[in-house]
N, CA, C and O of each residue as an XYZ file, in Angstrom:
536
protein
N      82.928     85.046    126.845
C      82.656     86.323    126.247
C      82.385     86.130    124.756
O      83.154     85.469    124.058
N      81.313     86.698    124.289
C      80.947     86.599    122.880
C      81.640     87.708    122.095
O      81.661     88.866    122.512
N      82.201     87.333    120.959
C      82.879     88.297    120.100
C      81.829     89.132    119.379
O      80.845     88.610    118.855
N      82.064     90.441    119.365
C      81.168     91.350    118.657
C      81.161     90.998    117.172
O      82.188     90.605    116.619
N      80.010     91.138    116.532
C      79.890     90.832    115.106
C      80.692     91.836    114.283
O      80.591     93.047    114.479
N      81.484     91.310    113.369
C      82.291     92.162    112.500
C      81.401     92.806    111.443
O      80.472     92.168    110.949
N      81.673     94.063    111.090
C      80.866     94.726    110.070
C      81.036     94.107    108.684
O      80.143     94.210    107.843
N      82.186     93.460    108.444
C      82.452     92.785    107.167
C      83.256     91.530    107.456
O      83.974     91.465    108.454
N      83.139     90.530    106.585
C      84.001     89.360    106.683
C      85.259     89.620    105.870
O      86.372     89.411    106.352
N      85.079     90.075    104.633
C      86.197     90.474    103.780
C      85.653     91.461    102.762
O      84.612     91.236    102.144
N      86.379     92.555    102.603
C      85.943     93.565    101.645
C      87.161     94.245    101.037
O      88.126     94.557    101.735
N      87.105     94.471     99.728
C      88.158     95.193     99.022
C      87.658     96.611     98.818
O      86.570     96.829     98.285
N      88.467     97.575     99.248
C      88.068     98.980     99.139
C      89.082     99.738     98.301
O      90.281     99.460     98.349
N      88.591    100.687     97.543
C      89.476    101.539     96.767
C      89.040    101.630     95.323
O      88.402    100.726     94.783
N      89.399    102.742     94.713
C      89.123    102.954     93.287
C      90.432    103.357     92.636
O      91.442    103.551     93.312
N      90.408    103.477     91.359
C      91.626    103.843     90.655
C      92.419    102.613     90.268
O      91.857    101.534     90.082
N      93.722    102.777     90.147
C      94.550    101.656     89.675
C      94.451    100.461     90.618
O      94.408    100.640     91.836
N      94.414     99.243     90.072
C      94.304     98.052     90.917
C      95.562     97.770     91.733
O      95.600     96.807     92.500
N      96.585     98.595     91.577
C      97.814     98.431     92.357
C      97.660     98.992     93.767
O      98.527     98.771     94.613
N      96.563     99.720     94.037
C      96.340    100.344     95.346
C      94.979     99.943     95.893
O      93.946    100.284     95.316
N      94.982     99.227     96.996
C      93.722     98.800     97.594
C      93.872     98.713     99.115
O      94.968     98.550     99.651
N      92.725     98.828     99.781
C      92.634     98.571    101.213
C      91.706     97.387    101.388
O      90.639     97.323    100.777
N      92.117     96.455    102.222
C      91.340     95.243    102.476
C      90.837     95.276    103.913
O      91.618     95.468    104.845
N      89.550     95.092    104.089
C      88.965     94.992    105.424
C      88.728     93.508    105.696
O      88.014     92.840    104.949
N      89.328     93.001    106.762
C      89.217     91.589    107.103
C      88.576     91.482    108.490
O      89.143     91.925    109.489
N      87.389     90.889    108.524
C      86.655     90.767    109.776
C      87.184     89.650    110.661
O      87.803     88.693    110.195
N      86.921     89.803    111.946
C      87.306     88.841    112.984
C      88.815     88.662    113.077
O      89.297     87.589    113.437
N      89.559     89.715    112.750
C      91.018     89.696    112.871
C      91.460     90.962    113.584
O      90.687     91.906    113.744
N      92.720     90.966    114.011
C      93.238     92.108    114.756
C      94.706     92.337    114.431
O      95.170     91.981    113.348
N      95.440     92.934    115.374
C      96.846     93.260    115.164
C      97.692     92.028    114.824
O      98.683     92.143    114.103
N      97.316     90.869    115.329
C      98.122     89.672    115.100
C      98.268     89.401    113.607
O      99.384     89.271    113.105
N      97.158     89.316    112.905
C      97.216     89.071    111.462
C      97.686     90.306    110.710
O      98.468     90.197    109.766
N      97.218     91.476    111.118
C      97.586     92.701    110.417
C      99.094     92.923    110.392
O      99.659     93.216    109.338
N      99.744     92.786    111.533
C     101.186     93.021    111.593
C     101.951     91.933    110.848
O     102.938     92.223    110.172
N     101.504     90.679    110.965
C     102.184     89.585    110.265
C     102.098     89.771    108.748
O     103.099     89.619    108.047
N     100.917     90.097    108.245
C     100.774     90.316    106.794
C     101.557     91.541    106.342
O     102.182     91.515    105.282
N     101.534     92.600    107.119
C     102.304     93.797    106.770
C     103.788     93.450    106.645
O     104.460     93.879    105.707
N     104.287     92.671    107.599
C     105.696     92.281    107.577
C     106.033     91.475    106.318
O     107.048     91.734    105.672
N     105.197     90.513    105.972
C     105.443     89.699    104.772
C     105.331     90.562    103.520
O     106.135     90.425    102.598
N     104.346     91.442    103.482
C     104.155     92.305    102.308
C     105.362     93.204    102.061
O     105.785     93.358    100.915
N     105.923     93.800    103.107
C     107.023     94.735    102.880
C     108.320     94.024    102.495
O     109.275     94.667    102.060
N     108.356     92.692    102.653
C     109.514     91.923    102.198
C     109.477     91.705    100.682
O     110.485     91.340    100.078
N     108.315     91.931    100.079
C     108.118     91.739     98.645
C     108.599     92.985     97.887
O     108.103     94.087     98.124
N     109.547     92.812     96.993
C     110.111     93.939     96.240
C     109.061     94.628     95.355
O     109.231     95.793     94.996
N     107.997     93.933     95.007
C     106.948     94.520     94.172
C     106.020     95.448     94.953
O     105.243     96.197     94.360
N     106.102     95.400     96.287
C     105.214     96.196     97.139
C     105.946     97.463     97.575
O     107.024     97.397     98.166
N     105.350     98.612     97.276
C     105.934     99.888     97.652
C     105.522    100.329     99.045
O     106.293    100.983     99.748
N     104.306     99.973     99.446
C     103.804    100.345    100.761
C     102.863     99.267    101.263
O     102.052     98.729    100.509
N     102.980     98.961    102.535
C     102.037     98.059    103.195
C     101.874     98.538    104.629
O     102.857     98.772    105.333
N     100.652     98.680    105.045
C     100.362     99.106    106.411
C      99.044     98.517    106.850
O      98.269     98.014    106.037
N      98.796     98.585    108.145
C      97.528     98.074    108.649
C      97.043     98.956    109.783
O      97.818     99.691    110.394
N      95.752     98.872    110.055
C      95.179     99.571    111.204
C      94.001     98.761    111.725
O      93.355     98.009    110.995
N      93.752     98.942    112.996
C      92.559     98.401    113.636
C      91.765     99.639    114.036
O      92.127    100.316    114.998
N      90.681     99.949    113.310
C      89.972    101.212    113.517
C      89.516    101.450    114.961
O      89.592    102.571    115.464
N      89.046    100.399    115.614
C      88.591    100.530    117.003
C      88.769     99.196    117.708
O      88.444     98.154    117.138
N      89.278     99.205    118.936
C      89.563     97.931    119.613
C      88.337     97.053    119.857
O      88.466     95.836    119.991
N      87.151     97.657    119.916
C      85.964     96.840    120.156
C      85.330     96.322    118.865
O      84.362     95.561    118.898
N      85.888     96.743    117.726
C      85.353     96.307    116.435
C      86.317     95.271    115.843
O      87.461     95.606    115.539
N      85.874     94.021    115.677
C      86.779     92.952    115.215
C      87.052     92.996    113.718
O      86.553     92.166    112.958
N      87.852     93.978    113.306
C      88.204     94.108    111.890
C      89.578     94.777    111.796
O      89.913     95.662    112.583
N      90.360     94.332    110.815
C      91.653     94.947    110.536
C      91.638     95.433    109.094
O      91.117     94.759    108.206
N      92.216     96.612    108.870
C      92.336     97.162    107.523
C      93.792     97.033    107.093
O      94.694     97.444    107.823
N      94.025     96.467    105.914
C      95.373     96.313    105.384
C      95.454     97.085    104.075
O      94.684     96.844    103.145
N      96.398     98.016    104.019
C      96.595     98.847    102.827
C      97.797     98.326    102.059
O      98.863     98.109    102.636
N      97.626     98.123    100.747
C      98.697     97.608     99.894
C      98.809     98.514     98.665
O      97.822     98.811     97.992
N     100.046     98.941     98.397
C     100.338     99.706     97.184
C     101.546     99.052     96.531
O     102.594     98.903     97.158
N     101.399     98.668     95.287
C     102.499     97.997     94.593
C     103.273     98.989     93.729
O     102.762    100.044     93.352
N     104.517     98.625     93.426
C     105.393     99.461     92.600
C     105.134     99.280     91.116
O     105.397    100.178     90.316
N     104.618     98.120     90.754
C     104.458     97.767     89.350
C     102.980     97.694     88.990
O     102.216     97.003     89.664
N     102.566     98.394     87.941
C     101.146     98.390     87.561
C     100.610     96.994     87.237
O      99.427     96.719     87.438
N     101.487     96.111     86.733
C     101.015     94.762     86.390
C     100.840     93.873     87.623
O     100.234     92.806     87.528
N     101.360     94.296     88.773
C     101.156     93.556     90.022
C     100.035     94.236     90.791
O     100.190     95.365     91.257
N      98.912     93.552     90.922
C      97.776     94.142     91.627
C      97.940     93.976     93.130
O      98.670     93.103     93.600
N      97.258     94.820     93.863
C      97.273     94.728     95.320
C      96.664     93.400     95.769
O      97.103     92.815     96.760
N      95.664     92.930     95.046
C      95.018     91.660     95.390
C      96.011     90.507     95.249
O      96.093     89.645     96.123
N      96.765     90.495     94.144
C      97.722     89.402     93.963
C      98.847     89.480     94.993
O      99.340     88.446     95.442
N      99.263     90.698     95.377
C     100.296     90.849     96.404
C      99.796     90.339     97.756
O     100.527     89.664     98.480
N      98.547     90.665     98.091
C      97.986     90.182     99.357
C      97.835     88.665     99.339
O      98.135     87.995    100.328
N      97.374     88.128     98.223
C      97.213     86.676     98.101
C      98.562     85.974     98.283
O      98.650     84.973     98.994
N      99.595     86.488     97.651
C     100.928     85.912     97.781
C     101.422     85.996     99.234
O     102.033     85.057     99.744
N     101.151     87.125     99.887
C     101.557     87.293    101.288
C     100.824     86.304    102.195
O     101.413     85.745    103.119
N      99.546     86.094    101.925
C      98.778     85.118    102.717
C      99.336     83.709    102.551
O      99.456     82.964    103.524
N      99.675     83.346    101.318
C     100.242     82.022    101.059
C     101.601     81.865    101.744
O     101.884     80.814    102.320
N     102.432     82.887    101.687
C     103.741     82.849    102.342
C     103.586     82.718    103.850
O     104.261     81.904    104.480
N     102.702     83.517    104.425
C     102.478     83.473    105.867
C     101.933     82.112    106.297
O     102.322     81.581    107.337
N     101.042     81.559    105.499
C     100.490     80.231    105.806
C     101.586     79.168    105.803
O     101.630     78.309    106.684
N     102.466     79.231    104.808
C     103.575     78.266    104.732
C     104.516     78.421    105.928
O     104.996     77.429    106.476
N     104.776     79.660    106.326
C     105.640     79.900    107.478
C     105.014     79.333    108.751
O     105.706     78.731    109.572
N     103.724     79.525    108.908
C     103.028     79.001    110.090
C     103.040     77.472    110.100
O     103.247     76.858    111.147
N     102.819     76.860    108.941
C     102.851     75.402    108.846
C     104.229     74.858    109.217
O     104.326     73.836    109.895
N     105.293     75.532    108.781
C     106.645     75.094    109.092
C     106.896     75.159    110.607
O     107.452     74.228    111.190
N     106.487     76.249    111.225
C     106.656     76.382    112.681
C     105.838     75.324    113.411
O     106.317     74.721    114.371
N     104.616     75.098    112.963
C     103.763     74.096    113.593
C     104.340     72.699    113.457
O     104.306     71.925    114.413
N     104.868     72.362    112.292
C     105.489     71.046    112.092
C     106.666     70.848    113.045
O     106.832     69.768    113.612
N     107.479     71.883    113.220
C     108.616     71.785    114.134
C     108.145     71.622    115.572
O     108.721     70.846    116.334
N     107.104     72.347    115.939
C     106.553     72.211    117.290
C     105.979     70.815    117.529
O     106.210     70.200    118.571
N     105.231     70.334    116.547
C     104.630     69.001    116.681
C     105.695     67.916    116.798
O     105.496     66.920    117.494
N     106.826     68.106    116.121
C     107.915     67.142    116.206
C     108.529     67.091    117.599
O     108.965     66.035    118.058
N     108.557     68.229    118.258
C     109.155     68.299    119.601
C     108.141     68.062    120.711
O     108.471     67.511    121.760
N     106.898     68.484    120.468
C     105.859     68.396    121.503
C     104.603     67.743    120.926
O     103.775     68.429    120.327
N     104.450     66.423    121.099
C     103.300     65.725    120.513
C     101.940     66.280    120.962
O     100.963     66.170    120.221
N     101.862     66.870    122.155
C     100.573     67.396    122.628
C     100.104     68.586    121.787
O      98.915     68.906    121.774
N     101.026     69.237    121.089
C     100.655     70.346    120.206
C      99.791     69.829    119.066
O      98.861     70.508    118.632
N     100.091     68.646    118.587
C      99.309     68.054    117.497
C      97.858     67.842    117.937
O      96.930     68.131    117.181
N      97.664     67.339    119.157
C      96.302     67.132    119.664
C      95.586     68.475    119.830
O      94.396     68.585    119.535
N      96.304     69.489    120.298
C      95.715     70.820    120.423
C      95.240     71.326    119.062
O      94.175     71.936    118.962
N      96.028     71.073    118.014
C      95.655     71.510    116.661
C      94.402     70.781    116.188
O      93.523     71.394    115.581
N      94.311     69.485    116.458
C      93.119     68.713    116.082
C      91.895     69.284    116.790
O      90.848     69.475    116.171
N      92.027     69.555    118.090
C      90.912     70.115    118.864
C      90.519     71.498    118.350
O      89.334     71.810    118.238
N      91.522     72.327    118.039
C      91.261     73.671    117.543
C      90.583     73.647    116.175
O      89.669     74.431    115.920
N      91.028     72.748    115.297
C      90.401     72.609    113.976
C      88.933     72.210    114.102
O      88.085     72.714    113.365
N      88.634     71.305    115.036
C      87.248     70.876    115.254
C      86.400     72.043    115.758
O      85.266     72.229    115.318
N      86.956     72.822    116.676
C      86.234     73.974    117.211
C      86.002     75.026    116.121
O      84.924     75.615    116.041
N      87.013     75.256    115.288
C      86.878     76.212    114.187
C      85.804     75.770    113.206
O      85.004     76.586    112.748
N      85.783     74.496    112.885
C      84.756     73.962    111.976
C      83.358     74.178    112.561
O      82.428     74.525    111.833
N      83.209     73.977    113.862
C      81.918     74.178    114.514
C      81.523     75.656    114.478
O      80.354     75.978    114.263
N      82.481     76.549    114.686
C      82.199     77.985    114.637
C      81.743     78.399    113.243
O      80.827     79.210    113.104
N      82.375     77.848    112.215
C      81.993     78.165    110.838
C      80.572     77.676    110.557
O      79.781     78.381    109.930
N      80.255     76.473    111.022
C      78.902     75.945    110.837
C      77.881     76.805    111.566
O      76.809     77.083    111.028
N      78.205     77.233    112.795
C      77.300     78.086    113.567
C      77.079     79.419    112.864
O      75.958     79.927    112.827
N      78.156     79.989    112.300
C      78.045     81.260    111.596
C      77.179     81.106    110.346
O      76.365     81.980    110.046
N      77.350     79.999    109.616
C      76.527     79.747    108.433
C      75.058     79.615    108.808
O      74.183     80.112    108.099
N      74.789     78.940    109.931
C      73.409     78.786    110.392
C      72.821     80.129    110.797
O      71.666     80.422    110.490
N      73.622     80.958    111.496
C      73.166     82.291    111.896
C      72.846     83.139    110.672
O      71.851     83.863    110.659
N      73.686     83.052    109.644
C      73.459     83.822    108.415
C      72.183     83.356    107.721
O      71.416     84.174    107.212
N      71.955     82.043    107.699
C      70.745     81.511    107.075
C      69.507     81.958    107.853
O      68.492     82.313    107.253
N      69.588     81.942    109.177
C      68.474     82.401    110.003
C      68.187     83.881    109.749
O      67.031     84.293    109.657
N      69.249     84.669    109.639
C      69.099     86.101    109.381
C      68.437     86.325    108.022
O      67.545     87.163    107.894
N      68.876     85.573    107.005
C      68.279     85.705    105.671
C      66.799     85.372    105.697
O      65.993     86.050    105.059
N      66.436     84.319    106.442
C      65.023     83.946    106.552
C      64.206     85.035    107.227
O      63.083     85.321    106.810
N      64.768     85.649    108.278
C      64.073     86.735    108.984
C      63.863     87.921    108.049
O      62.809     88.557    108.081
N      64.844     88.218    107.228
C      64.751     89.357    106.327
C      63.718     89.133    105.234
O      63.121     90.090    104.741
N      63.500     87.879    104.850
C      62.527     87.568    103.809
C      61.101     87.687    104.326
O      60.175     87.913    103.547
N      60.919     87.541    105.615
C      59.568     87.568    106.190
C      59.004     88.951    106.305
O      57.878     89.121    106.771
């Protein structure tokens, strides 16, 4: 099954103070949205964090971040949450790989497949740009 094309890969939405923003992240769903929301609400600088998936057939998640402190931007809070979540995932993966060596091979295979998908997407974008120029 081919995944429907996301309307955006990444987009920052919102006006006004930089402490309040909504982020649209393409090719993601409840899995990332809920995990990031959970990490964000653990941050004392974040006053509100929520997410939504506008439509199940559209591969995009919206993450809303509002910080308590004007000097802490929503972008920096999201970036920090992404780094924290990445570190947590790496720790879990390391523990799994220590107990189950086949998990390591699965990760190598998955990384190779992801790299190929990124290359295919870049080629599709280049083809689209060429078509638009004609």
